[in-house]
VOTILO-690859 format. One record per residue (C-alpha): residue in one letter; x, y, z. Coordinates in steps of 0.02 Angstrom, whole numbers. Example, Ala and Ser with C-alpha at 12.3 -4.5 7.8 and 13.67 -1.06 7.14 Angstrom:
// VOTILO-690859
   residu        u        v        w
        A      615     -225      390
        S      684      -53      357
// end
This chain:
// VOTILO-690859
   residu        u        v        w
        X        0        0        0
        X       56      177      -34
        X       45      312       98
        X      -91      397        0
        X     -234      382      126
        X     -396      475      156
        X     -480      450      325
        X     -649      509      388
        X     -743      463      546
        X     -807      295      484
        X     -714      267      320
        X     -534      243      267
        X     -480      252       84
        X     -310      183       35
        X     -227      152     -134
        X     -130       -3     -179
        X       17       -6     -300
        X      -82     -109     -427
        X     -214       23     -462
        X     -339      -42     -335
        X     -420       71     -207
        X     -472       -3      -38
        X     -620       74       53
        X     -642       11      232
        X     -798       41      337
        X     -775       47      525
        X     -906      142      625
        X     -817      199      785
        X     -884      144      955
        X    -1003       14      881
        X     -983     -175      868
        X    -1088     -176      708
        X    -1071      -62      558
        X    -1233       32      523
        X    -1264      169      395
        X    -1305      337      472
        X    -1373      500      401
        X    -1217      589      466
        X    -1110      488      344
        X    -1177      579      190
        X    -1043      713      192
        X     -904      586      228
        X     -953      473       83
        X     -979      622      -33
        X     -802      682        3
        X     -732      508      -31
        X     -831      495     -194
        X     -768      668     -247
        X     -591      602     -223
        X     -626      438     -317
        X     -713      525     -462
        X     -560      638     -485
        X     -441      489     -506
        X     -400      433     -683
        X     -273      298     -636
        X     -384      172     -545
        X     -425        0     -613
        X     -544      -49     -474
        X     -595      -35     -293
        X     -633     -158     -153
        X     -762     -104      -24
        X     -747     -202      139
        X     -777     -194      326
        X     -639     -171      453
        X     -750     -255      584
        X     -702     -436      620
        X     -876     -512      601
        X     -994     -400      502
        X    -1003     -305      338
        X    -1147     -181      363
        X    -1295     -237      467
        X    -1412     -106      392
        X    -1457       76      416
        X    -1466      145      592
        X    -1653      132      627
        X    -1642      261      766
        X    -1627      402      640
        X    -1805      369      580
        X    -1877      413      750
        X    -1813      591      727
        X    -1920      611      570
        X    -2069      725      599
        X    -2146      705      426
        X    -2149      583      280
        X    -2044      711      184
        X    -1906      702      318
        X    -1897      512      297
        X    -1908      527      108
        X    -1756      642      105
        X    -1655      511      203
        X    -1696      384       68
        X    -1655      507      -72
        X    -1484      544        6
        X    -1443      358       11
        X    -1503      335     -168
        X    -1393      477     -233
        X    -1236      412     -148
        X    -1264      233     -207
        X    -1299      294     -385
        X    -1132      384     -383
        X    -1045      223     -328
        X    -1132      129     -469
        X    -1073      260     -596
        X     -888      250     -547
        X     -790      211     -707
        X     -687       70     -630
        X     -740     -101     -562
        X     -808      -88     -384
        X     -816     -252     -286
        X     -899     -277     -117
        X     -807     -403       -6
        X     -939     -468      114
        X     -907     -558      278
        X    -1041     -569      413
        X    -1213     -487      408
        X    -1245     -387      249
        X    -1423     -329      277
        X    -1542     -190      227
        X    -1443      -35      181
        X    -1286     -143      188
        X    -1350     -252       46
        X    -1412      -98      -48
        X    -1235      -30      -37
        X    -1166     -196     -102
        X    -1295     -198     -243
        X    -1233      -27     -299
        X    -1060     -105     -322
        X    -1029     -194     -487
        X     -986     -364     -410
        X    -1000     -451     -242
        X     -893     -585     -160
        X     -949     -664        4
        X     -862     -770      134
        X     -929     -946      160
        X     -933     -917      349
        X    -1095     -959      439
        X    -1099     -779      505
        X    -1125     -714      329
        X    -1308     -673      301
        X    -1376     -575      154
        X    -1549     -497      146
        X    -1667     -348      141
        X    -1766     -365      304
        X    -1847     -192      299
        X    -2022     -267      283
        X    -2002     -335      460
        X    -1995     -154      518
        X    -2147     -107      414
        X    -2036      -25      282
        X    -1966      -57      108
        X    -1784      -45       53
        X    -1762      142       23
        X    -1589      158      -56
        X    -1617       73     -223
        X    -1646     -106     -163
        X    -1818     -120     -241
        X    -1745      -73     -410
        X    -1573     -155     -415
        X    -1615     -326     -344
        X    -1751     -371     -473
        X    -1635     -316     -614
        X    -1496     -424     -543
        X    -1587     -586     -501
        X    -1758     -573     -584
        X    -1927     -522     -516
        X    -1980     -686     -435
        X    -1823     -704     -327
        X    -1820     -520     -281
        X    -2004     -519     -228
        X    -1974     -673     -121
        X    -1826     -590      -34
        X    -1902     -417      -10
        X    -2080     -470       38
        X    -2020     -594      170
        X    -1861     -508      229
        X    -1776     -679      229
        X    -1589     -688      256
        X    -1486     -796      139
        X    -1329     -893      177
        X    -1186     -856       57
        X    -1206    -1014      -50
        X    -1392     -983      -75
        X    -1355     -800     -118
        X    -1233     -860     -253
        X    -1358     -985     -320
        X    -1487     -845     -335
        X    -1361     -727     -416
        X    -1355     -600     -274
        X    -1166     -628     -254
        X    -1042     -681     -388
        X     -927     -791     -285
        X     -914     -875     -115
        X     -742     -907      -42
        X     -660     -942      127
        X     -638     -786      232
        X     -449     -806      229
        X     -443     -767       42
        X     -594     -651       30
        X     -497     -489        4
        X     -373     -568     -117
        X     -513     -641     -225
        X     -605     -473     -220
        X     -445     -384     -274
        X     -418     -505     -420
        X     -598     -478     -475
        X     -581     -288     -461
        X     -430     -294     -579
        X     -541     -367     -713
        X     -658     -254     -810
        X     -835     -213     -756
        X     -950     -362     -785
        X    -1077     -355     -926
        X    -1226     -442     -849
        X    -1342     -540     -961
        X    -1514     -582     -896
        X    -1554     -766     -911
        X    -1709     -823    -1008
        X    -1799     -849     -843
        X    -1758     -671     -786
        X    -1816     -604     -953
        X    -1980     -702     -941
        X    -2009     -647     -763
        X    -1943     -470     -781
        X    -1949     -409     -961
        X    -2101     -499    -1027
        X    -2259     -404     -978
        X    -2370     -559     -970
        X    -2244     -661     -869
        X    -2215     -515     -753
        X    -2401     -490     -726
        X    -2423     -673     -676
        X    -2279     -663     -552
        X    -2346     -504     -471
        X    -2523     -572     -460
        X    -2463     -732     -378
        X    -2350     -638     -258
        X    -2490     -518     -210
        X    -2613     -660     -181
        X    -2491     -761      -76
        X    -2439     -607       24
        X    -2617     -551       62
        X    -2662     -726      121
        X    -2522     -709      249
        X    -2539     -527      298
        X    -2729     -507      282
        X    -2695     -326      233
        X    -2622     -285      404
        X    -2450     -238      338
        X    -2453      -88      217
        X    -2269     -113      173
        X    -2303     -269       69
        X    -2424     -179      -49
        X    -2300      -35      -63
        X    -2159     -156     -108
        X    -2263     -235     -247
        X    -2313      -63     -315
        X    -2137        9     -313
        X    -2051     -140     -395
        X    -2186     -149     -531
        X    -2178       39     -561
        X    -1989       33     -582
        X    -1997     -110     -707
        X    -2138      -28     -805
        X    -2074      152     -805
        X    -1886      133     -785
        X    -1762      139     -642
        X    -1761      328     -619
        X    -1950      336     -591
        X    -1940      180     -486
        X    -1815      265     -369
        X    -1926      419     -353
        X    -2074      311     -302
        X    -1965      205     -187
        X    -1910      357      -85
        X    -2087      427      -78
        X    -2166      265      -17
        X    -2023      238      106
        X    -2061      408      183
        X    -2247      368      196
        X    -2215      199      277
        X    -2100      273      410
        X    -2249      375      471
        X    -2369      227      486
        X    -2422      161      657
        X    -2376      -15      596
        X    -2195       33      564
        X    -2184      129      729
        X    -2247      -25      822
        X    -2129     -145      732
        X    -1981      -28      762
        X    -2027      -20      947
        X    -2014     -210      956
        X    -1846     -203      868
        X    -1778      -77      994
        X    -1851     -177     1140
        X    -1770     -341     1087
        X    -1605     -252     1050
        X    -1605     -175     1226
        X    -1649     -343     1306
        X    -1498     -426     1225
        X    -1388     -316     1335
        X    -1478     -359     1498
        X    -1450     -510     1609
        X    -1613     -503     1706
        X    -1536     -485     1879
        X    -1413     -386     1985
        X    -1276     -517     1974
        X    -1150     -587     1852
        X    -1202     -752     1770
        X    -1102     -911     1799
        X    -1026    -1000     1650
        X    -1138    -1144     1595
        X    -1030    -1299     1575
        X    -1166    -1415     1509
        X    -1352    -1452     1521
        X    -1444    -1603     1590
        X    -1624    -1624     1529
        X    -1742    -1728     1636
        X    -1874    -1806     1523
        X    -1860    -1855     1340
        X    -2037    -1806     1288
        X    -2079    -1670     1162
        X    -2025    -1524     1274
        X    -1869    -1611     1340
        X    -1817    -1660     1164
        X    -1838    -1480     1105
        X    -1739    -1409     1252
        X    -1599    -1535     1221
        X    -1597    -1485     1037
        X    -1577    -1296     1063
        X    -1449    -1326     1202
        X    -1340    -1433     1087
        X    -1365    -1349      918
        X    -1385    -1164      965
        X    -1294    -1149     1132
        X    -1161    -1278     1077
        X    -1166    -1361     1248
        X    -1145    -1542     1300
        X    -1319    -1612     1338
        X    -1363    -1766     1440
        X    -1544    -1824     1427
        X    -1609    -1928     1573
        X    -1770    -2025     1554
        X    -1847    -2173     1646
        X    -1841    -2275     1485
        X    -1725    -2298     1337
        X    -1873    -2257     1224
        X    -1879    -2082     1299
        X    -1693    -2057     1264
        X    -1711    -2121     1085
        X    -1858    -2004     1059
        X    -1753    -1854     1112
        X    -1606    -1907     1003
        X    -1719    -1940      854
        X    -1800    -1768      873
        X    -1633    -1680      850
        X    -1577    -1801      714
        X    -1730    -1763      608
        X    -1709    -1574      625
        X    -1523    -1583      584
        X    -1548    -1704      440
        X    -1673    -1582      364
        X    -1539    -1446      372
        X    -1411    -1566      296
        X    -1528    -1610      151
        X    -1554    -1424      119
        X    -1363    -1403      124
        X    -1372    -1281      268
        X    -1250    -1391      365
        X    -1127    -1525      311
        X    -1134    -1707      363
        X     -982    -1676      474
        X    -1067    -1529      560
        X    -1224    -1633      586
        X    -1121    -1772      668
        X    -1031    -1643      776
        X    -1196    -1571      839
        X    -1275    -1742      868
        X    -1116    -1791      962
        X    -1158    -1662     1096
        X    -1316    -1757     1147
        X    -1309    -1916     1249
        X    -1434    -2009     1358
        X    -1449    -2111     1517
        X    -1581    -2189     1630
        X    -1480    -2147     1788
        X    -1376    -1999     1847
        X    -1214    -2052     1763
        X    -1113    -1946     1643
        X    -1180    -1776     1696
        X    -1060    -1722     1832
        X     -986    -1590     1718
        X    -1155    -1508     1686
        X    -1204    -1367     1804
        X    -1382    -1334     1742
        X    -1525    -1460     1749
        X    -1684    -1421     1651
        X    -1830    -1527     1712
        X    -1965    -1566     1583
        X    -2065    -1708     1664
        X    -2254    -1720     1687
        X    -2349    -1580     1774
        X    -2358    -1671     1940
        X    -2297    -1583     2098
        X    -2248    -1745     2187
        X    -2145    -1801     2037
        X    -2058    -1632     2025
        X    -2016    -1639     2212
        X    -1939    -1810     2180
        X    -1834    -1738     2037
        X    -1769    -1597     2148
        X    -1719    -1721     2283
        X    -1631    -1837     2161
        X    -1533    -1696     2078
        X    -1476    -1627     2247
        X    -1424    -1803     2302
        X    -1334    -1853     2142
        X    -1258    -1696     2066
        X    -1128    -1575     2129
        X    -1177    -1433     2248
        X    -1223    -1272     2160
        X    -1308    -1359     2013
        X    -1452    -1251     1950
        X    -1621    -1337     1942
        X    -1732    -1254     1811
        X    -1909    -1320     1798
        X    -2005    -1307     1635
        X    -2175    -1302     1717
        X    -2316    -1209     1631
        X    -2437    -1205     1777
        X    -2365    -1259     1946
        X    -2302    -1118     2060
        X    -2112    -1118     2072
        X    -2113    -1088     2261
        X    -2212    -1249     2282
        X    -2085    -1347     2180
        X    -1946    -1269     2287
        X    -2027    -1328     2450
        X    -1913    -1454     2536
        X    -1763    -1412     2424
        X    -1597    -1405     2518
        X    -1539    -1264     2405
        X    -1694    -1165     2351
        X    -1578    -1026     2292
        X    -1529    -1137     2145
        X    -1708    -1171     2091
        X    -1794    -1067     1956
        X    -1934    -1083     1828
        X    -1884    -1088     1645
        X    -2044    -1098     1542
        X    -2017    -1141     1359
        X    -2154    -1140     1227
        X    -2192    -1279     1105
        X    -2115    -1318      983
        X    -1955    -1266     1072
        X    -1849    -1259      915
        X    -1967    -1128      839
        X    -2045    -1025      979
        X    -1932     -878     1025
        X    -1991     -839     1203
        X    -1937     -909     1371
        X    -2013     -854     1537
        X    -1886     -851     1679
        X    -1979     -867     1845
        X    -1883     -844     2008
        X    -1971     -884     2172
        X    -1939     -777     2327
        X    -1783     -878     2372
        X    -1700     -889     2200
        X    -1528     -808     2197
        X    -1490     -665     2077
        X    -1344     -766     2009
        X    -1460     -911     1964
        X    -1577     -792     1871
        X    -1433     -711     1776
        X    -1362     -882     1729
        X    -1523     -953     1655
        X    -1558     -788     1564
        X    -1386     -804     1483
        X    -1419     -988     1443
        X    -1587     -946     1362
        X    -1502     -815     1252
        X    -1370     -941     1199
        X    -1512    -1059     1153
        X    -1575     -924     1033
        X    -1718     -869     1145
        X    -1784     -702     1205
        X    -1804     -720     1394
        X    -1919     -613     1503
        X    -1912     -622     1693
        X    -2088     -640     1766
        X    -2160     -659     1941
        X    -2204     -826     2021
        X    -2393     -807     2011
        X    -2525     -923     1937
        X    -2508     -940     1748
        X    -2351     -832     1753
        X    -2378     -702     1614
        X    -2410     -781     1445
        X    -2534     -915     1498
        X    -2619     -793     1614
        X    -2661     -670     1475
        X    -2697     -811     1351
        X    -2825     -903     1459
        X    -2961     -769     1465
        X    -2941     -740     1278
        X    -2963     -926     1243
        X    -3109     -939     1365
        X    -3197     -795     1279
        X    -3173     -877     1108
        X    -3253    -1036     1180
        X    -3399     -932     1247
        X    -3432     -857     1075
        X    -3435    -1036     1008
        X    -3564    -1088     1137
        X    -3664     -932     1091
        X    -3678     -993      911
        X    -3526     -926      817
        X    -3446    -1055      702
        X    -3268    -1120      725
        X    -3219    -1047      554
        X    -3291     -876      595
        X    -3201     -869      764
        X    -3032     -921      692
        X    -3046     -807      540
        X    -3095     -658      647
        X    -2936     -672      750
        X    -2829     -710      597
        X    -2896     -551      517
        X    -2854     -459      679
        X    -2674     -515      655
        X    -2644     -672      759
        X    -2544     -810      671
        X    -2672     -945      716
        X    -2852     -937      772
        X    -2896     -977      954
        X    -2992    -1138      913
        X    -2848    -1204      807
        X    -2727    -1154      945
        X    -2826    -1251     1076
        X    -2821    -1406      966
        X    -2633    -1384      936
        X    -2587    -1357     1119
        X    -2705    -1494     1176
        X    -2878    -1478     1254
        X    -2815    -1583     1400
        X    -2679    -1454     1436
        X    -2809    -1315     1439
        X    -2917    -1419     1556
        X    -2770    -1442     1675
        X    -2719    -1258     1683
        X    -2895    -1188     1698
        X    -2937    -1245     1876
        X    -2768    -1181     1940
        X    -2802    -1007     1870
        X    -2981    -1010     1934
        X    -2926    -1057     2111
        X    -2786     -928     2118
        X    -2861     -781     2021
        X    -3049     -793     2038
        X    -3211     -806     1940
        X    -3156     -712     1785
        X    -3050     -866     1744
        X    -3196     -987     1751
        X    -3189    -1086     1589
        X    -3349    -1127     1496
        X    -3409    -1308     1500
        X    -3315    -1356     1344
        X    -3156    -1444     1402
        X    -3237    -1585     1501
        X    -3368    -1621     1368
        X    -3233    -1631     1233
        X    -3116    -1739     1337
        X    -3256    -1859     1385
        X    -3279    -1888     1198
        X    -3093    -1927     1178
        X    -3055    -1759     1097
        X    -2884    -1696     1150
        X    -2848    -1604      988
        X    -2723    -1643      850
        X    -2626    -1769      956
        X    -2780    -1881      972
        X    -2833    -1858      791
        X    -2987    -1759      837
        X    -3036    -1606      936
        X    -3136    -1463      863
        X    -3059    -1520      700
        X    -3039    -1693      624
        X    -2864    -1736      566
        X    -2811    -1844      421
        X    -2623    -1829      403
        X    -2588    -1645      367
        X    -2768    -1613      316
        X    -2893    -1548      441
        X    -3073    -1494      436
        X    -3199    -1435      565
        X    -3286    -1584      644
        X    -3469    -1532      631
        X    -3517    -1661      765
        X    -3438    -1544      893
        X    -3587    -1425      880
        X    -3710    -1561      932
        X    -3592    -1624     1066
        X    -3585    -1449     1144
        X    -3769    -1411     1113
        X    -3726    -1267      997
        X    -3854    -1198      875
        X    -3759    -1096      745
        X    -3824     -918      735
        X    -3688     -790      699
        X    -3728     -622      779
        X    -3555     -542      786
        X    -3456     -463      646
        X    -3275     -518      625
        X    -3214     -358      709
        X    -3337     -369      855
        X    -3290     -550      888
        X    -3102     -514      885
        X    -3118     -361      999
        X    -3224     -461     1123
        X    -3086     -593     1141
        X    -2940     -470     1138
        X    -3015     -354     1270
        X    -3003     -496     1397
        X    -2819     -514     1356
        X    -2784     -327     1368
        X    -2871     -308     1536
        X    -2772     -455     1607
        X    -2608     -387     1538
        X    -2640     -222     1628
        X    -2671     -320     1790
        X    -2509     -417     1765
        X    -2409     -255     1755
        X    -2500     -184     1906
        X    -2460     -339     2009
        X    -2278     -345     1953
        X    -2298     -507     1855
        X    -2201     -420     1716
        X    -2073     -287     1758
        X    -2121     -165     1621
        X    -2241     -132     1479
        X    -2095     -169     1362
        X    -2073     -345     1435
        X    -2261     -372     1425
        X    -2263     -325     1240
        X    -2116     -439     1199
        X    -2191     -583     1299
        X    -2358     -573     1208
        X    -2285     -552     1033
        X    -2151     -687     1049
        X    -2251     -804     1162
        X    -2424     -808     1083
        X    -2405     -711      921
        X    -2496     -553      975
        X    -2500     -452      812
        X    -2325     -377      793
        X    -2391     -231      690
        X    -2488     -176      845
        X    -2327     -179      947
        X    -2394     -289     1089
        X    -2542     -271     1208
        X    -2475     -119     1301
        X    -2431      -21     1145
        X    -2600      -68     1073
        X    -2686       -5     1231
        X    -2591      159     1213
        X    -2652      167     1032
        X    -2833      145     1087
        X    -2811      264     1234
        X    -2847      219     1416
        X    -3010      319     1423
        X    -3082      237     1267
        X    -3021       66     1324
        X    -3113       81     1490
        X    -3271      132     1397
        X    -3257      -20     1283
        X    -3233     -137     1432
        X    -3382      -62     1523
        X    -3491      -82     1368
        X    -3441     -266     1358
        X    -3469     -286     1546
        X    -3648     -223     1526
        X    -3677     -343     1383
        X    -3582     -500     1433
        X    -3548     -493     1619
        X    -3432     -445     1761
        X    -3277     -530     1689
        X    -3255     -377     1574
        X    -3249     -253     1719
        X    -3098     -140     1687
        X    -2958     -166     1814
        X    -2910      -30     1938
        X    -2748        8     1845
        X    -2841       53     1684
        X    -2972      156     1775
        X    -2836      256     1864
        X    -2743      283     1700
        X    -2903      338     1612
        X    -2939      465     1750
        X    -2767      545     1724
        X    -2750      515     1536
        X    -2592      410     1560
        X    -2507      290     1439
        X    -2401      134     1470
        X    -2259      192     1358
        X    -2202      370     1390
// end
């Protein structure tokens, strides 16, 4: 390298002796590179310099961070926007800079290692070629839709022209992140190489002339041919609306902007992209989704307690059933820990091993992992019917049946057989943690760790300390949950904890509308339209009617009459209807097919007579959940409205575009919410009576989020 160097706050430009310029990105004071509005002047100055050079053959754009390229634009700058025009101007600034990069006369190559997302990928798309490392950290995508936005710096225009309309729509409408090999297969990157040679390969490519890209026949058919393009857009719109039910304005905007750019040309496409970006920033949906993003980002830095966590040396899982198998899987494959599964029978152990094998084999078949990696991950899981081979593990996660006597037995056995200081985390969904801790020699080591099924997919974990749990124990299991890929929230040791407590009244109300004559389809569709991922009747069948029947009396005994379940559970169970697992519940199952079992109406004495609109039905069920969520915050079951929002969105799929129950209550307004509850109380009964917390807030016009 020559001494000819230009340095700004976040960028360093150097020149090599072979005619190659090297532009490094390194945002000071941040672990991840993000693009910020303040960089406009810096990048403009660098581009002025580059445009003045006549001796360059090429340039390599790379990150000086060890494990990321550019993780996207800094979302915080959008909160400062007062109008759609403010946000539009941010997009326009990015577009202008990236267009200048694209117009540089020499070959510009992006060398990508680690996350290359959002604005980071838009920057890479403005380069003429892209080379990515084959490292598992490398992820490539445009996830703006997950924040209720669209790519605003040319992504909606460059990606379809690079890889064709079908692939671009799939990436932009879902926000999916690609591994490097998949990105190469789709044509997003030109080469995938080991990280050790990434910069050398990028340099060699930059020394060659700019590529002349030819669209394949498929890209022409799906991008240039009007009829082919129309079919692709129609299919994408139909598929998207089935999923979003028109609750996410960003998806319609994405379809419009991409189509406009292909019909009218790139310049007009960019104008519309910036305009629609600005409009989306101002929507309540984007504000809610961004609030969830900030909340989860903040939670990643917290350890849930006033103590430093211990290092987890390995995990023992008691019970090889569905939950135990899932916990073993995430501990071995995500947290990379040694896992010992203990079950009373070898069948239980085989079940747990087979569960992980199937999940890993699916990844291997899709070439996400190699056979060697699969064997390495499976090698972390072993099993036993006694307490052998687990002395090195300092956390036990118990996932046996919901039986207090059995759980007491497990606590006693662990304290007798494993080393002092071993943490005992119980995956109970209904039994109070302090009751499980009764009789324990070291109650300070005992904590609730409530996972949701299926464990490998559901992102939330409730961490439930009892009065005697040590802060160190809490911090340690919070850290473990994060390593397992989960978002943990610390909740109080009260009946139902948080998620099941707010879910139960919602489910009960759905059952009451059924008994009043609303059909299963109407109930489920009403809540799907509201924004839930599954309807309440389907959810009850999936979780298991027997599970609902077991939790209900506990909540009724501890929390009172508003938790009294309608006479549905017992009638269904007496007819052998446990839900999907028994082949019949409210639905009848035949393999993957299911249909409403009409015999259920006679069984429950229901005469179908729909009286509620979709919106009325959804609000009736959701109001019960909102009222209970407010009570949970008032009683300290959740520590903050933020935690309550995260718990509901990640635990039961509360509509993300509403931001969670507390943000949704703020949107409605406490005064209006109390009025709605009182109207429902007059119509349907005392269970709708607004809680004291909401009435006090309504009187003073307060909100949950400042």
